[in-house]
C-alpha positions as CSV (number, residue, x, y, z in Angstrom):
1,M,104.7,126.1,119.2
2,L,105.0,122.5,118.1
3,S,103.8,121.3,114.7
4,V,103.4,117.7,113.7
5,S,103.5,116.7,110.0
6,T,102.6,113.2,108.7
7,T,101.8,111.6,105.3
8,I,99.2,109.2,104.1
9,T,98.9,107.3,100.8
10,N,95.7,105.3,100.7
11,E,92.5,104.5,102.6
12,D,94.0,101.2,103.9
13,N,96.1,103.4,106.2
14,L,93.2,105.2,107.9
15,E,93.0,103.0,111.0
16,R,96.7,103.3,111.7
17,M,96.5,107.1,111.0
18,E,93.8,107.5,113.7
19,L,96.0,105.8,116.2
20,L,98.7,108.3,115.4
21,L,96.4,111.2,115.6
22,K,95.1,110.1,119.0
23,S,98.7,110.1,120.3
24,L,99.3,113.7,119.2
25,S,97.1,115.6,121.7
26,F,100.2,117.7,122.7
27,A,100.6,119.2,119.3
28,D,99.7,122.8,118.5
29,E,99.3,122.0,114.8
30,I,98.8,118.8,112.8
31,Q,99.4,118.5,109.1
32,I,98.5,115.5,107.0
33,F,100.1,115.4,103.6
34,V,97.9,113.4,101.2
35,L,100.2,111.7,98.7
36,G,98.3,111.3,95.4
37,E,94.6,110.9,94.6
38,F,92.5,110.1,97.7
39,G,88.8,110.2,97.3
40,N,87.8,108.7,100.7
41,Q,85.7,111.1,102.7
42,K,86.6,109.3,105.9
43,L,90.0,111.0,105.8
44,S,88.3,114.5,105.8
45,R,86.1,113.5,108.8
46,L,89.2,112.1,110.6
47,A,91.1,115.3,110.0
48,K,88.3,117.4,111.2
49,K,87.9,115.3,114.3
50,Y,91.5,115.8,115.3
51,H,91.8,119.4,114.0
52,A,94.3,118.4,111.4
53,K,95.1,120.2,108.1
54,L,94.9,118.2,104.9
55,I,97.5,119.1,102.2
56,E,97.2,117.3,98.9
57,V,100.4,116.8,96.8
58,N,101.3,114.7,93.8
59,K,102.4,111.2,95.0
60,P,106.3,111.1,95.1
61,L,108.4,108.1,94.3
62,I,109.7,108.2,97.9
63,V,108.4,110.3,100.9
64,E,111.7,112.2,101.2
65,Y,110.7,114.2,98.2
66,V,108.1,116.0,100.3
67,R,110.1,116.4,103.6
68,D,111.3,119.9,102.7
69,R,107.7,121.1,102.2
70,Q,106.6,119.4,105.4
71,I,109.1,121.4,107.4
72,K,108.7,124.7,105.6
73,S,104.8,124.7,105.5
74,A,104.6,124.2,109.3
75,E,103.7,127.1,111.5
76,G,105.4,125.9,114.6
77,D,108.9,126.8,115.8
78,W,109.5,123.1,116.2
79,V,108.4,120.4,113.7
80,L,107.9,116.7,114.5
81,I,107.8,114.5,111.4
82,M,105.8,111.3,111.9
83,D,104.8,108.5,109.5
84,F,101.3,107.2,109.6
85,D,102.5,103.9,111.0
86,E,104.2,105.5,114.1
87,V,102.6,106.2,117.5
88,V,103.9,108.5,120.2
89,P,103.8,106.8,123.6
90,P,101.2,108.2,126.1
91,K,103.9,109.9,128.2
92,G,104.9,112.0,125.2
93,S,108.3,113.3,124.3
94,E,110.7,115.9,125.6
95,V,112.2,118.6,123.3
96,A,115.1,117.2,121.3
97,Y,116.0,115.9,117.9
98,A,116.4,112.1,117.5
99,I,113.6,109.8,118.6
100,P,114.2,106.1,119.2
101,R,111.9,103.6,117.5
102,D,111.0,100.0,118.3
103,N,110.3,98.4,115.0
104,Y,107.4,96.0,114.3
105,S,106.8,93.7,111.3
106,L,103.5,91.9,110.7
107,G,102.5,92.8,114.2
108,Q,105.7,91.4,115.9
109,K,108.4,93.5,117.6
110,L,111.8,92.9,116.1
111,A,114.9,92.7,118.3
112,H,117.5,91.4,115.8
113,G,118.5,91.4,112.1
114,G,119.3,95.1,112.0
115,W,115.7,96.1,112.9
116,E,116.3,96.5,116.6
117,R,115.7,99.9,118.2
118,D,117.0,102.7,115.9
119,Y,116.9,106.6,116.0
120,V,115.3,108.9,113.5
121,V,115.7,112.7,113.4
122,R,112.1,113.9,113.5
123,L,111.9,116.7,116.0
124,I,113.4,119.8,114.4
125,K,113.8,123.4,115.4
126,K,112.6,125.1,112.3
127,S,115.1,128.0,112.4
128,T,118.0,125.5,112.2
129,F,116.6,123.4,109.3
130,L,118.9,123.4,106.3
131,G,117.2,120.8,104.0
132,W,116.2,117.2,103.6
133,P,118.3,115.1,101.1
134,R,116.2,113.2,98.6
135,D,117.7,109.8,99.4
136,I,115.9,106.8,100.8
137,H,115.9,106.9,104.6
138,S,117.9,110.1,104.7
139,S,118.0,112.5,107.7
140,P,117.5,116.2,107.7
141,R,120.4,118.6,107.7
142,V,120.3,121.0,110.6
143,D,122.6,123.8,111.9
144,G,123.6,122.5,115.3
145,P,124.0,119.3,117.4
146,V,121.5,116.4,117.3
147,G,120.4,115.0,120.7
148,K,118.4,111.8,121.6
149,L,115.1,111.3,123.3
150,V,113.5,108.6,125.5
151,P,111.1,106.7,125.6
152,P,110.8,105.1,122.1
153,M,107.9,105.4,119.7
154,E,106.5,102.4,117.9
155,H,107.2,101.9,114.2
156,H,104.8,99.4,112.6
157,K,106.7,99.3,109.4
158,D,105.1,96.3,107.7
159,E,101.4,95.8,108.1
160,N,101.3,93.0,105.5
161,L,103.4,91.4,102.8
162,S,101.5,93.2,100.0
163,Y,102.5,96.5,101.5
164,I,106.2,95.4,101.8
165,V,106.2,94.3,98.1
166,N,104.7,97.6,96.9
167,K,107.2,99.6,99.0
168,T,110.1,97.6,97.6
169,N,109.0,98.2,94.0
170,R,109.0,102.0,94.7
171,Y,112.2,102.1,96.7
172,S,114.2,99.8,94.4
173,E,113.5,102.1,91.4
174,S,115.0,105.1,93.3
175,E,117.9,103.0,94.5
176,A,118.7,101.7,91.1
177,K,118.8,105.3,89.7
178,Q,121.2,106.3,92.4
179,Y,123.4,103.3,91.8
180,L,123.5,104.2,88.1
181,E,124.4,107.8,88.8
182,G,127.1,106.6,91.2
183,G,128.8,104.7,88.4
184,L,128.5,101.2,89.9
185,P,130.1,98.4,87.9
186,L,128.1,96.4,85.3
187,V,125.7,94.0,87.0
188,T,126.1,90.3,86.1
189,P,124.1,87.2,87.1
190,L,126.9,86.5,89.6
191,T,126.4,90.0,91.1
192,L,122.7,89.3,91.6
193,L,123.2,85.9,93.2
194,R,125.9,87.3,95.5
195,K,123.9,90.3,96.6
196,L,120.8,88.2,97.4
197,T,122.8,85.6,99.3
198,L,125.1,87.9,101.3
199,E,122.2,90.2,102.4
200,F,120.3,87.2,103.7
201,F,123.3,85.9,105.5
202,R,124.0,89.4,106.9
203,R,120.5,89.8,108.3
204,A,119.8,86.2,109.4
205,I,123.2,85.1,110.8
206,L,125.5,88.1,111.4
207,K,122.8,90.3,112.8
208,K,121.0,87.3,114.4
209,G,117.6,87.9,112.6
210,L,116.7,84.2,113.0
211,L,116.4,84.8,116.8
212,D,113.2,86.7,116.0
213,G,111.6,83.4,114.9
214,D,109.3,83.1,111.8
215,I,109.1,86.8,111.2
216,G,112.9,87.1,111.5
217,L,113.3,84.4,108.8
218,I,110.7,86.1,106.6
219,Q,112.4,89.5,107.0
220,S,115.9,88.1,106.3
221,L,114.8,86.3,103.2
222,Y,112.8,89.3,102.0
223,Q,115.7,91.7,102.5
224,G,117.8,89.5,100.3
225,F,115.1,89.6,97.7
226,S,114.8,93.4,98.1
227,V,118.5,93.9,97.4
228,F,118.2,91.6,94.4
229,V,115.4,93.7,93.0
230,S,117.4,96.9,93.3
231,Y,120.4,95.5,91.5
232,A,118.2,93.8,88.9
233,K,116.7,97.2,88.1
234,L,120.2,98.6,88.0
235,Y,121.0,95.9,85.4
236,E,117.9,96.9,83.4
237,L,119.0,100.6,83.5
238,Q,122.6,99.7,82.5
239,I,121.4,97.6,79.5
240,K,119.0,100.4,78.4
241,K,121.8,103.0,78.7
242,D,124.1,100.8,76.7
243,I,121.5,100.3,73.9
244,E,120.9,104.1,73.7
245,K,124.6,104.9,73.2
246,P,125.3,106.5,69.9
247,L,127.2,104.3,67.4
């Protein structure tokens, strides 16, 4: 038995969610984790149409906080984790662990900049599942080898710039806390400038992100900004920690 588990955060994602649900006709069970308050009745009708279960949970800082529950609450022997912005190709997938993704930003497929095809571990035999680390973009721990599947699924990771900015604000908060716990050196203005510039250079030049045209330039610039925000928030936490030190 194959269970598919996905998440949704707000009503703006409903159209993309329906595309995902349409592609899951092979699933024996579909779970939709509703992250946070969601009063839109369209979601209930959508779930009923595709025979999906709705599970409401408090909105986490990052989605990895609910991955354990997604796996453990599924009834199937195998569990496929999907995000609302991913679509399974019509031919479906064979039984395995890691699934390739073609990444899209603002409607355009990306082939450079570190966003070219990647693999994510999403198809999991439940009896081998050991846990899901609460780190950004982490992979599940399983007892056994991880294989790879073809063909790829589509990952429409950035629908618009507002979505990207909101995601950065959430992810950077988690990253800054991890950096602080890891004991990173004190952040200085030079650190911030260096991190921003080097990340742009890495994405745009070293990884050839500029070959993706306007979207590649936007993504490269934005990734520099994203790294800047994470380290700026680390700076904020370091200053706060220093102020709170007992005299």
